[in-house]
Each structure stands twice: as C-alpha cells, then as structure tokens.
N, C-alpha and C positions, 0 to 999 in steps of 0.2 A: 662446079660446086664446091667452093670451101665451107666449112661447119661455119666461118663467122658470117658468110655470105646467107646462108641458111637461116643465121639467127636473125639478120636483118632484115629478111622477108620478113621469119615470122612474126619480128616486132612491128614493125608495117601495117602486117597484117592485123594484129590485136590494135593498135591505136587507131586505124581504119574504124573496127569493128567498137571501140569503145566511144570513138563520135559517132557513129551512126548511133549507138544508146542514149548519149546525150539529146542529139538531135528529135530522134526520133519520139524520144520521152516529151522533149518541152512540145509538141508538135501534138500528143497525145495527154497535154496539161499535166503531167505530174510534176511535183514538187521537190525540193532537192533532195530530202532524204530517201524519196523513194528512187529519183535518179540514182543517188550515192551506193545505197542497195542494188539497184541493175548489175551498175560498175562491178560493185564487188560481188556480187553472184558469177559474174561472168569470169571477172579474174580468177576465183576460186575452182573454176571448173578447169580454165586454164592448167592450172596447177595442181590439178588433182590430176593431170595427163587425161583430159577427153577429148581425146583427138579423133579424127576419124567421123565426127559429124559437122555438117555446115556451120562456122561461128556464126554466119548471121541467122540462124535456125537457134542458136542458144543463145543470140541476143535479143531476140523475142521473144524468147519465153522466159530470161529474165526481166524483163521490163513487165509480162504479164505476170512472174509471180512476184517480183518487188510490189507489183500495185497492191499483190494480197497481202503480203506479209506486212505491209507498212499503212494498212487501211484505208487505199485510194484504189479500190478494184475499178479495172479496166475492161471493159468488154473485150472478149477474144475476137472478136468481129473488128472491134476498133484498131485493135493492136494489128491484125493482118492488113487491113485496109493502108492504116498509116506507111508500114513497113513496105508494103510492098509499090505504096505510092513514092517511098523517098529510093526503096530499089531499081523502080522502073518508071521514073516519071513522067514517058511517052506514051506508056499502055492505059489503055481504060481500067477504071476502077475494077476490082473484083466483083462478078457476079455471084448468087449464091446457085453455082453449078458444080461438078462433080470435082473441077479445080479447087474451089473452094472448100470444100469439106475434106479432102484429100489434106490442105494447108492447114487448117483447126483440126484433122486428126495427129499431124506431126508435129504441132505444138505442145498437144495433150500429151503425147506418147515422149517428147524432148523436156515437157514441165515434171513428169517422172522420174524420167533418165537424169534429170539436173538432182531431183532432189535425193537420190539413189547414190548419185555422185559424191554428193556435198554431206551426205550421211543425216539428212534432213535439216543441220545445223544451216540455217536461213536466217537469224535472227540478229544483226551486227549493232557493237557499239559505235558510231561512227565521231571520228574524233571532231567535225565540225562542229558537233550538237556541243559537245562539252567547250570547244574555244568559243564557240558566240555566246554561252552563258556568262564565260570569265573577261572575256575584252570588251575595251572600251570601241565604240563607235568606229572611233580615228584610225585604232589600231586594228579593225576589222578590213575598213577600206585599203588601209596600207596594204595588209596580206593580198587582199583581194587585186589591189594592180598589179602586185608581183607574181600571183600566178597568171594574170590575163598575161604578162609580158612573156612569160617560162612558155604559157600556150603558143602562143604567137611565134616563138621562137623554133617552137617545136614542128610549127604548123609549117614556118619555113625550110626547115629541114626534111619534111619529108616533100 
C-alpha cells in the first residue's frame, strides 16, 4: 500500500468517526454547539498525533467532554450505552457488569489523555455561532442547503 492509499484509508476512518460523533450526539440529544465541540476535539486530537488509541473511544470521550465544556452534561452511562448500541446494533444493552465498568474506566482514562494531549485547551470559538448572528435567515438556509449537498457528495464518495 502506497502513501496515498494510507492517507485515503485514514481519511475514510476519520470521516466515519466524525459521522459516528454526529449520529451518536444527536441520539444523546446534544445541541449543535456541543456537537461542533466534539468534532473539533476529535479533529484536534488527530492533528496532535494521538494515534495508537481506538478512534471510537476518542470519539465517545469527545462527546462526553464536549457535554461538560458546553454545559450540556451527559451521563457516562448514557454515552456508553448509545455508543455501544451504535457500534453493535444487534447486541443487547450493556449490563452493569465488569465489562461496563471497564468501558467506563476507559472513558475516564481517555478523557484525561485527551485533555493532556490538547493541553487543556478545550473551549473553541465556533464560526457557525458568528455566522448565525450576522446572516439573514434566507442566507443561512442557502448555506445549509449547499453544505448538505456537499455532505451528500462526500457520502457518495465513501
């Protein structure tokens, strides 16, 4: 496999994980700003070279941490159950057994790792907050429509 093929595989993985963040975040009832924060946390982790860790564990951690940062707190049990159900749709819900507590400990450890990796810089100025205050509703609808078309194009490519 050449260097470009590796980049494509990595890009596909990050695209799938970003989709996972968005879909799991919606199922958890997160608003748009915490969702954007979770995606930004995951992206910053990848840019910082946080390899060697399961990207879906980092994504779960980003969702959990984004809830804290943006004052829309989530219970770790809810995050684990929703994410487990997303990744393993045919399996039963998690019981409060040793496996659950291992996953919860992994989430807590990954949160500390993510915070250290990002030097505790977890608050962001999201551009869509500024855009939404300055634009008319018709302009926002047009921009959202164009973004959805781009998203559909990206989805077709994968």
